[in-house]
C-alpha positions in Angstrom: -170.3 -72.1 142.6 -174.0 -71.8 143.3 -173.3 -68.0 144.7 -171.4 -67.4 141.9 -174.0 -68.2 139.5 -176.5 -66.1 141.7 -174.5 -63.2 142.0 -173.9 -63.3 138.3 -177.6 -63.8 137.7 -178.2 -60.8 139.7 -175.6 -58.5 138.2 -177.3 -59.4 134.6 -180.5 -58.4 135.7 -179.3 -55.5 137.5 -177.6 -54.3 134.2 -180.7 -55.1 132.2 -182.9 -52.9 134.8 -180.1 -50.0 134.4 -180.3 -50.3 130.8 -183.7 -50.5 130.7 -183.8 -47.4 133.3 -181.7 -45.6 130.6 -183.8 -46.4 128.0 -187.0 -45.3 129.2 -186.5 -42.5 131.9 -189.3 -41.0 133.8 -191.4 -39.1 131.8 -191.1 -35.6 133.3 -192.5 -33.2 130.9 -195.7 -31.9 132.3 -194.0 -31.5 135.3 -191.4 -29.4 133.8 -193.6 -27.7 131.6 -194.8 -25.0 134.1 -196.5 -21.2 133.9 -194.1 -18.3 134.1 -193.9 -16.6 137.7 -193.0 -13.3 138.3 -192.5 -12.5 142.0 -192.1 -8.9 143.6 -189.0 -8.1 145.9 -190.6 -10.0 149.0 -191.3 -13.6 146.9 -194.8 -12.3 146.5 -196.6 -13.2 143.3 -197.1 -10.3 140.7 -198.0 -12.0 137.6 -198.3 -15.7 136.4 -198.5 -16.6 132.6 -200.1 -19.8 131.5 -197.8 -23.0 130.7 -198.3 -24.4 127.1 -201.8 -25.2 126.1 -203.6 -22.4 128.3 -203.0 -24.1 131.6 -202.5 -22.6 135.1 -199.8 -25.1 136.4 -197.5 -23.6 138.9 -194.2 -25.4 140.3 -194.9 -26.6 143.7 -192.4 -28.1 146.7 -193.2 -29.3 149.7 -191.9 -25.9 151.3 -194.6 -24.0 149.3 -197.5 -25.4 151.4 -198.5 -25.8 155.1 -197.4 -28.8 157.0 -201.2 -29.5 157.5 -201.6 -29.7 153.7 -199.2 -33.1 153.5 -200.6 -34.5 156.6 -204.3 -34.6 155.1 -203.0 -35.5 151.7 -201.0 -38.7 153.2 -203.7 -39.3 155.8 -206.4 -39.5 153.1 -204.2 -41.2 150.1 -201.7 -43.4 151.2 -200.6 -43.3 155.1 -198.0 -45.6 154.5 -196.0 -43.0 151.9 -193.0 -43.0 153.9 -192.6 -46.5 154.3 -193.0 -48.4 151.1 -190.8 -48.1 148.2 -193.3 -46.6 145.8 -195.7 -49.6 145.7 -197.7 -50.6 148.8 -198.3 -54.6 148.7 -201.5 -54.1 151.5 -203.2 -51.9 149.5 -202.8 -53.5 146.4 -203.9 -57.3 147.6 -206.7 -54.9 149.7 -207.9 -53.4 146.1 -207.6 -56.8 144.1 -209.6 -58.4 146.9 -212.3 -55.8 146.7 -212.6 -56.2 143.0 -213.0 -60.2 143.1 -215.9 -60.0 145.6 -217.7 -57.0 144.0 -216.9 -57.9 140.1 -215.7 -53.9 140.2 -213.1 -51.7 140.8 -213.7 -50.5 144.6 -210.4 -48.9 145.1 -207.1 -48.4 143.0 -204.6 -49.4 145.9 -202.7 -46.6 144.0 -199.9 -44.7 146.3 -199.0 -41.3 145.9 -196.2 -42.4 144.0 -198.0 -44.3 141.6 -200.5 -41.1 141.4 -197.7 -38.9 140.7 -196.6 -41.6 137.6 -200.4 -41.3 136.4 -200.2 -37.5 136.5 -196.9 -37.8 134.8 -198.3 -40.4 132.1 -202.1 -40.2 132.0 -203.6 -43.4 130.5 -206.5 -45.3 130.3 -207.7 -47.0 133.7 -206.7 -50.6 132.8 -204.9 -53.4 134.3 -202.0 -53.1 132.1 -201.8 -49.3 132.7 -201.9 -50.3 136.2 -198.8 -52.7 135.9 -197.0 -50.0 134.3 -197.5 -47.5 136.8 -196.2 -50.0 139.1 -192.9 -50.6 137.4 -192.9 -46.3 137.1 -193.4 -45.6 140.4 -190.6 -48.0 141.7 -188.6 -46.0 138.9 -189.5 -42.9 140.4 -188.4 -43.9 144.0 -185.1 -44.7 142.5 -184.4 -41.4 141.3 -186.1 -39.0 143.4 -186.8 -38.5 147.6 -190.0 -38.6 149.2 -190.5 -34.7 149.3 -189.7 -34.4 145.7 -192.4 -36.9 144.7 -194.7 -35.1 146.8 -193.6 -32.2 144.5 -195.0 -33.9 141.6 -198.1 -34.6 143.2 -198.4 -30.6 144.4 -197.6 -29.6 141.1 -199.6 -31.7 138.4 -202.8 -32.7 140.7 -205.7 -31.2 139.0 -208.3 -28.6 140.3 -210.8 -28.4 138.0 -210.9 -26.7 134.8 -207.3 -25.9 133.5 -206.0 -25.6 137.1 -203.2 -27.7 137.8 -201.4 -28.0 141.1 -202.1 -27.1 144.9 -200.4 -23.5 144.1 -202.6 -22.5 141.1 -205.5 -24.2 142.9 -205.0 -22.0 146.5 -204.7 -18.8 144.0 -207.8 -19.5 142.0 -210.1 -20.7 144.8 -209.0 -18.8 147.6 -207.1 -15.5 146.4 -203.7 -16.2 148.4 -200.8 -18.5 148.3 -200.7 -22.2 149.1 -198.6 -21.3 152.2 -201.3 -19.4 153.9 -204.2 -21.9 153.8 -206.2 -23.2 156.7 -206.8 -26.6 157.2 -210.2 -26.8 155.7 -209.2 -24.7 152.7 -205.8 -27.2 152.2 -208.5 -30.3 152.6 -210.7 -29.0 149.6 -207.6 -28.8 147.9 -206.5 -32.3 148.5 -210.4 -33.3 147.4 -210.8 -32.1 144.5 -207.9 -34.1 142.4 -210.2 -37.3 143.1 -212.9 -35.9 140.9 -211.7 -32.5 139.5 -214.8 -32.0 137.7 -217.3 -33.2 139.7 -216.2 -31.4 142.5 -215.2 -28.1 141.0 -216.4 -25.4 143.8 -217.9 -23.0 141.5 -220.1 -25.8 139.6 -220.8 -28.4 142.1 -220.4 -26.7 145.8 -222.2 -29.4 147.5 -219.8 -32.3 145.9 -216.9 -30.4 146.7 -217.8 -29.8 150.1 -218.8 -33.7 150.8 -215.0 -34.2 149.2 -213.8 -31.8 151.5 -215.3 -33.4 154.8 -214.2 -36.7 153.8 -210.7 -35.6 153.9 -210.9 -33.9 157.1 -212.4 -37.0 158.2 -209.6 -39.3 156.8 -207.4 -36.9 159.1 -209.9 -37.4 161.9 -210.0 -41.1 161.8 -205.7 -41.3 162.0 -203.6 -40.5 164.8 -203.1 -37.0 164.0 -206.9 -36.1 164.9 -208.7 -32.9 164.2 -208.9 -30.1 166.7 -211.7 -27.9 167.5 -210.2 -25.1 166.3 -209.9 -26.7 163.2 -213.5 -27.6 162.9 -214.3 -24.1 163.6 -212.8 -23.2 160.3 -214.7 -25.1 158.1 -217.3 -23.2 156.5 -218.6 -23.3 152.9 -216.5 -23.6 149.7 -215.6 -20.6 147.5 -218.0 -20.4 144.7 -216.3 -18.2 142.3 -212.7 -18.5 140.8 -210.5 -15.4 141.7 -208.2 -14.1 138.5 -204.8 -15.2 138.6 -202.4 -12.4 139.7 -201.7 -10.1 136.7 -199.9 -7.3 137.9 -197.2 -5.6 135.9 -198.2 -7.5 133.0 -195.9 -5.8 130.2 -192.7 -6.1 132.5 -193.7 -9.4 133.6 -193.9 -10.8 129.8 -190.5 -9.3 129.4 -188.8 -10.6 132.3 -190.4 -14.0 131.8 -189.4 -14.5 128.1 -187.2 -17.5 127.8 -187.1 -17.8 131.8 -187.5 -21.3 133.6 -189.3 -21.4 136.8 -190.3 -18.6 138.9 -188.5 -15.0 137.9 -187.8 -12.4 141.0 -188.2 -8.9 140.0 -187.2 -5.4 141.9 -190.9 -4.6 141.9 -192.8 -3.8 145.2 -196.3 -5.6 144.6 -197.9 -2.7 146.7 -196.5 0.0 145.2 -197.2 -1.5 141.6 -201.4 -2.3 142.8 -201.1 1.4 144.0 -199.4 2.7 140.2 -202.2 0.5 138.4 -205.0 2.0 140.6 -204.1 5.6 140.2 -203.3 5.3 136.2 -207.1 2.9 136.1 -208.7 6.0 137.5 -207.1 8.6 135.7 -208.0 7.3 132.0 -211.7 7.7 133.2 -211.5 11.0 132.8 -209.0 11.5 130.2 -209.7 12.7 126.8 -211.1 9.5 124.4 -208.1 7.0 123.5 -205.8 8.3 125.8 -203.2 6.1 127.9 -201.1 6.4 130.6 -197.8 5.0 132.0 -195.7 5.5 135.2 -192.7 4.3 136.3 -191.7 4.3 139.5 -187.8 3.7 141.0 -185.2 3.7 144.2 -182.7 6.3 142.8 -180.2 5.4 145.1 -180.1 1.3 143.8 -181.8 2.3 140.7 -184.4 -0.6 141.4 -187.9 -0.2 139.4 -190.5 -0.1 142.3 -193.3 0.1 139.9 -193.9 0.3 136.2 -197.1 0.3 134.5 -196.6 -0.2 130.9 -200.0 1.6 129.5 -203.4 1.7 131.4 -206.3 2.4 128.8 -209.9 3.0 128.8 -212.4 0.1 128.0 -212.7 1.1 124.0 -209.0 1.2 123.9 -207.0 -1.4 121.5 -203.3 -1.2 122.3 -203.0 -3.0 125.8 -200.6 -5.3 124.4 -198.0 -2.6 124.0 -195.6 -1.2 126.6 -195.6 2.8 126.4 -192.9 3.0 128.9 -190.6 1.6 125.7 -192.4 4.1 123.0 -190.1 7.0 121.9 -191.6 10.3 122.0 -190.9 13.8 122.4 -190.4 14.8 126.2 -191.5 18.7 125.6 -189.9 20.8 128.2 -189.0 18.0 130.7 -185.5 18.2 129.0 -185.0 21.5 130.4 -183.5 20.3 133.9 -180.5 18.8 132.5 -179.9 22.0 130.2 -180.1 24.1 132.9 -178.0 22.1 135.4 -175.1 22.3 132.5 -175.2 25.8 132.4 -174.6 25.9 136.1 -171.6 23.4 135.9 -170.7 25.5 132.5 -170.5 28.9 134.6 -172.8 30.3 131.6 -175.5 30.9 134.3 -176.7 30.6 137.7 -180.1 30.6 139.2 -180.0 34.2 139.9 -178.8 35.2 136.8 -181.3 37.8 135.0 -182.2 36.7 131.3 -184.8 38.1 128.8 -187.9 36.4 128.0 -188.4 38.4 124.6 -188.9 37.8 120.8 -185.8 36.6 119.3 -184.9 34.8 116.4 -182.2 32.4 116.0 -181.1 32.1 112.6 -184.7 31.0 110.9 -185.8 29.3 114.3 -188.2 31.6 116.5 -189.5 29.8 119.7 -192.7 30.9 121.4 -193.4 29.8 124.8 -196.4 28.0 125.3 -198.9 30.7 126.0 -197.3 32.8 123.0 -196.6 35.6 125.5 -193.3 36.9 127.0 -192.3 37.6 130.4 -189.4 40.1 129.9 -186.5 40.3 132.7 -186.4 37.1 134.7 -184.4 34.9 136.9 -182.7 31.9 135.2 -184.5 29.9 138.3 -188.0 31.4 137.2 -187.3 30.9 133.7 -187.1 27.0 134.4 -190.2 26.6 137.1 -192.3 28.6 134.4 -191.0 26.7 131.5 -189.7 29.9 129.6 -188.8 28.5 126.1 -186.8 31.5 124.7 -184.4 31.7 127.9 -183.8 27.8 127.4 -183.1 28.0 123.7 -180.5 30.8 124.4 -178.6 28.6 127.0 -178.4 25.9 124.7 -177.1 27.9 121.8 -174.4 29.0 124.4 -173.8 25.7 125.4 -173.9 23.9 122.1 -176.4 21.4 121.2 -173.9 18.5 120.3 -172.8 18.7 123.8 -176.3 18.5 125.4 -176.8 15.5 123.3 -173.8 13.9 124.2 -174.7 14.9 127.9 -177.9 13.1 127.8 -176.7 10.0 125.9 -173.8 9.5 128.8 -177.0 10.2 131.4 -178.5 7.0 130.1 -181.1 9.1 128.1 -180.0 9.4 124.4 -182.2 11.6 122.4 -183.3 9.7 118.9 -182.9 12.3 116.0 -184.8 11.9 112.9 -182.3 9.9 110.5 -179.6 11.9 109.2 -180.0 14.7 111.3 -177.9 16.3 114.2 -178.4 17.8 117.0 -179.8 21.9 117.2 -181.7 24.1 118.8 -185.1 22.5 119.0 -183.8 19.9 121.7 -184.2 22.4 124.1 -187.7 22.0 123.7 -188.1 18.0 123.7 -187.2 18.1 119.8 -186.1 15.0 119.9 -187.1 11.2 121.1 -186.8 9.6 124.6 -188.9 6.7 126.4 -190.4 6.9 129.9 -187.9 5.0 130.9 -184.8 7.1 129.6 -186.4 10.0 131.7 -186.7 8.5 134.7 -182.9 7.3 134.3 -182.2 10.9 133.3 -184.0 12.0 136.7 -182.3 9.5 138.5 -179.1 10.9 137.6 -179.8 14.3 138.7 -181.2 12.9 142.0 -178.2 11.2 142.5 -176.0 14.1 142.6 -175.2 13.7 139.1 -173.8 10.2 138.6 -175.8 8.1 136.0 -176.4 4.6 136.3 -179.2 1.9 134.3 -182.6 1.2 136.0 -182.6 -2.3 137.1 -185.4 -4.4 137.1 -184.2 -7.9 138.8 -182.6 -8.3 142.0 -179.1 -10.0 142.3 -177.7 -8.3 138.9 -174.6 -6.5 139.1 -174.8 -3.1 140.1 -173.3 -1.2 137.2 -170.3 1.9 138.4 -172.2 5.1 138.9 -170.8 7.7 136.3 -170.4 11.3 137.4 -171.9 12.9 134.1 -172.8 16.0 136.3 -170.9 18.1 138.8 -172.6 17.5 142.1 -173.0 21.1 142.8 -174.9 22.0 139.4 -177.4 19.2 140.4 -177.7 20.4 143.9 -178.6 23.9 142.5 -181.0 22.5 140.1 -182.8 20.3 142.8 -183.2 23.3 144.9 -185.2 25.0 142.0 -187.3 22.4 140.9 -188.5 21.8 144.6 -191.5 23.6 145.2 -195.1 22.5 146.4 -197.5 20.8 143.8 -200.2 23.4 142.1 -203.2 21.2 143.3 -201.9 19.8 146.6 -199.5 16.7 146.9 -196.1 15.7 149.5 -193.9 18.6 150.1 -190.4 18.2 149.3 -190.5 17.0 145.9 -188.6 18.2 143.0 -190.5 18.1 139.9 -190.9 19.6 136.4 -193.6 18.9 133.3 -193.4 18.8 129.8 -195.4 19.1 126.9 -194.7 17.8 123.3 -195.3 20.0 120.4 -199.5 19.9 119.2 -200.2 18.4 122.7 -199.3 14.9 121.5 -197.5 14.2 124.8 -197.8 15.0 128.4 -195.1 14.4 131.1 -194.3 14.7 134.8 -191.1 13.8 136.4 -189.7 13.9 140.0 -187.9 13.0 142.8 -187.3 13.1 146.7 -184.6 12.0 148.8 -185.2 8.2 147.8 -187.8 7.9 145.1 -187.5 8.9 141.4 -191.1 9.0 139.5 -192.2 9.6 135.8 -195.7 9.5 134.4 -196.4 9.9 130.6 -200.0 10.6 129.2 -200.9 10.5 125.4 -202.4 8.5 122.7 -200.1 5.5 121.6 -200.5 6.2 117.9 -199.1 10.0 118.4 -202.0 11.9 117.2 -202.6 15.3 119.6 -204.8 14.8 122.4 -208.0 17.0 122.5 -209.1 17.6 126.1 -212.4 19.3 127.0 -211.3 22.0 128.5 -208.0 23.8 128.3 -204.8 22.6 126.6 -203.6 19.1 127.4 -200.2 19.7 129.1 -198.0 18.0 131.5 -199.5 20.3 134.0 -202.9 19.4 133.4 -202.9 15.7 132.6 -199.4 14.3 134.1 -198.5 16.3 137.3 -201.6 15.4 139.4 -200.5 11.7 138.7 -197.1 12.5 139.8 -198.3 14.0 143.2 -200.6 10.7 143.7 -197.9 8.8 143.2 -195.5 10.3 145.5 -198.5 10.1 148.2 -198.4 6.2 147.8 -195.0 6.1 148.9 -193.5 5.0 152.4 -191.8 7.8 154.3 -188.3 7.6 153.5 -185.9 7.1 156.3 -184.7 10.5 157.9 -181.9 9.4 160.7 -179.5 7.1 158.7 -176.1 9.0 157.9 -176.2 8.0 154.2 -179.6 9.3 153.5 -178.5 12.6 155.4 -175.9 13.0 153.0 -178.0 11.7 149.9 -181.0 14.1 151.0 -178.7 17.5 152.0 -179.8 19.5 149.1 -183.0 19.2 149.2 -182.6 19.4 153.1 -181.4 22.9 153.0 -184.6 24.4 151.5 -186.2 23.9 154.9 -184.1 27.0 155.4 -186.1 29.5 153.3 -184.8 32.6 151.8 -186.1 36.0 153.9 -185.7 39.2 153.3 -185.3 40.9 157.0 -185.0 44.7 155.8 -186.6 46.2 154.5 -189.9 44.6 155.6 -193.2 44.8 153.1 -194.6 48.0 152.9 -191.7 49.8 154.9 -191.5 53.6 154.3 -188.4 55.4 154.2 -187.3 58.8 154.5 -185.1 60.1 151.4 -181.7 61.8 152.0 -180.9 60.0 155.1 -177.6 58.0 153.1 -177.5 54.5 152.3 -179.9 51.9 153.4 -178.8 48.6 154.7 -180.3 45.3 153.0 -180.4 42.4 154.8 -181.4 38.9 154.4 -181.3 35.9 156.4 -181.7 31.7 155.1 -180.9 30.6 151.6 -177.8 29.3 150.5 -175.2 31.9 149.6 -174.2 33.7 147.3 -176.8 36.1 147.6 -177.8 38.6 145.1 -179.8 41.8 146.0 -181.9 43.7 143.3 -183.5 46.7 143.5 -186.2 47.0 140.5 -184.4 43.9 139.2 -180.8 46.1 138.8 -178.6 43.9 140.9 -176.7 45.9 143.4 -172.7 45.8 143.8 -171.7 44.0 147.2 -169.9 41.4 148.8 -171.6 38.1 147.5 -170.7 36.3 150.5 -172.3 38.7 153.1 -176.1 38.9 153.8 -176.5 42.2 153.1 -176.0 45.1 150.6 -176.0 48.7 150.9 -178.4 50.6 148.6 -179.1 54.5 147.8 -182.3 55.2 146.7 -182.6 57.7 143.4 -185.3 59.7 144.9 -188.9 59.5 146.2 -191.1 56.5 145.0 -191.7 52.9 144.9 -189.2 50.7 144.8 -189.2 46.9 144.8 -186.3 45.0 146.8 -185.2 41.6 145.6 -182.9 38.8 147.1 -182.0 35.9 145.1 -179.6 33.1 146.8 -177.6 30.6 144.8 -180.6 28.0 144.0 -182.7 30.9 142.5 -185.0 31.2 145.6 -186.4 34.8 145.6 -187.7 37.0 148.7 -189.2 40.1 148.0 -190.8 43.4 149.2 -192.6 46.6 147.8 -190.9 49.5 149.9 -191.8 53.5 149.6 -189.0 56.4 149.9 -190.5 59.9 150.4 
């Protein structure tokens, strides 16, 4: 009978405790309200956005810190942590005896679990608060494992000022992740929470060193000991706080919006840092109030590796704007898509001759940037020199609506004025595009005409590739755009520049066998740039930055089968077109019948021309017969399918 009564009372007590636990669950709000953190593709910190209230509090687990930090923490604060149920009776008894003898609190007797309770729910240091901490500690132990309780302490332990948690302390005081802390550095982060303001290294370095050394000595007195190597690591504490990681701030805010906990990105911290350095140096020499935005991606996966949403000079006020999303006129940077579509439709080939001469298209009379005209020129050279009249003529044959639809399918929909239809000015950038749109477009050109959106986070489902441009047309275009950078840079890059009307926007976009990149330079308010010397063109302002961006890239793999197939259109340019006969300066005798012109290299079909006039021959062959019209000087030219030209000046007498 008695055992039944005892069992009943126990059941009632247990039910009461369970009801109390449900009514008053552990207060986990502070532990869960952590800073937003964006990491790069390798898990390295890119940017940290503070928690509510401006507190730098990063979620931290035992796995985020080195084992010796946990050893130091347990040795200094709670040697029996892994053996008690949240309350250490021996420690409480010792604290009570010291209080009676001294008439004041000498030690609190708090376990790490009780400290975690106090960090979750800060209270005045009173006897009542201590009793609440005891009850809450037992409750925490019932809900969480020892490692999870350590995670609460590691996340919330104050590190001075608005720093909370070991990971935040490691970044602020040592400028590196907590996992890379040595023994002395870990000891400092264990010591500071005891008196976070009196032990701040930047304000009270002597007190911080004393507190750190006390933690090291506590460990040395235990069974763990301290090695000679550890002693050699002990030096002065840092006296200056390091800035929190703040790479890719525009994209970081975008990805962290509404996210809980760390957010993974596709960015590469090293490449992102390089891109920001390039932009920061550039703005010092650019015209007043001019900003720079850059974007770099791996076109095979469409994963973005670096994004600079806008780098500004010291006097600019538009730093919060993400200019990679700004809708601006791309100028001639749309022409590669136009020419590739002309190749696909059979309207033109790289060697096709066009006239760059004054012409009106109804009421529309476009001009070249220099207001001059070149005359007879090949399609390939017209694109390289960014001539306007040939581009508008091609668009007239192709159709503006067809061109606009293809741009939309490629991921770069042209933004036209409200109520306006696609028209001939679209060939020269008469529509709005963003830097993200343009890089998406050039990624399609690099990927043999297959379109897919850019990706900013790993793990997201990769969109299926859509063939919007014939592979052959994309390859022909790449062959034309592969050219040396005017001011020097890495070889093998296909690139194109663009300048909007009035010098408002300067663009440069390009790709190699692996990466695609874009640069935009302009003013956030859309007003024209004013350069000290020369026109503010894409070639002057944006192209040098594109070259620098490609110089910072790691070398692309060259031996993988997939890379050989992808890069084939670019690799073909290594066998450059050559005119074997006649050689430059040759003197030919009149009346000897036909002369056999011969070429090597390049991609067939070949076109032979004399003084700009094509010769009739079998285009699959690399030779053609020519009968000189009489004595004089002649220019012999051969063009391949990609518009590459080789020429020689000869004399007939």
